[in-house]
N, C-alpha and C positions, 0 to 999 in steps of 0.2 A: 563757379556758377556759369560762367560764359562757355565753358567746355560742354555743358549739357544742352546748349542751344541747338546742337545738331540733332538732338532727339525730337525737337518740336515738329518739324515737317513730317517725319514718318508717323508720329503719333496723331497728328491732325488728319493725315491721309487714311490711317487705319480707322479712326473714329468716323470719318465721313463714309468710308466703305461699309462699316458695320451698320450705320443708320440707313444707307441706301439699300443694302441687301435686305435688311429687316422690313423696310417699307415696301420693296418689291414683293417680298414673300407674303405680305398681307393681302395683296390684291389677288393672288392666285387661289386663295382659299374662299370659295363661295359657299354659302350656306346650302346644305342639302335638305330637301324637303323631309319632314318628319316621317311621313309614310314610306318614302323611298328608303330612308335609313332603317326603319323597322323591317321592311321587306328584305333588305340586304342582310341584316343581322339574323333574321329567321332562316334565310337560305344558308348562311354560314354555319348556324347551329345544327341544321339538319344534315349537313355533310358528315359522313362518317370520319372519325379520327383514325388515322393510320397508326398501327402499333410501331413504335420506334425501338431502337436498340435498347435492350434492357441490360444495364451494367451488372456484372456478377456481384454477389454480396461481398462486402469487404470484411476481411478478418479484423477483429478488434486489435488495436495497438497494445502491445504488451509493455510498452515503455512506462515506467513509473516516474521518469524525470530524474532519477538518481543513477549515476553510473556505478555499477557493482562489478568488481572483478570476480571471476570464478574462483572458488576456493581450491587450494592445492591439497593434494593428498600426501600425507606424510608417509615416507617409505620406511 
């Protein structure tokens, strides 16, 4: 049990850092006015969507999950 005591300081530092970062992140997020948010969403929806790369249609997989050897022709 004593050998695991070396893990306590890094665990405490990591926990304190996570709490500190999460607390700082909360302050940066102010509430946006409802009308401003609606206006932004409307502007985003009015913008035209660009056509992106269309992938070619895939061929269906012929695998049945069972390995089958090709039959031999008798000579």
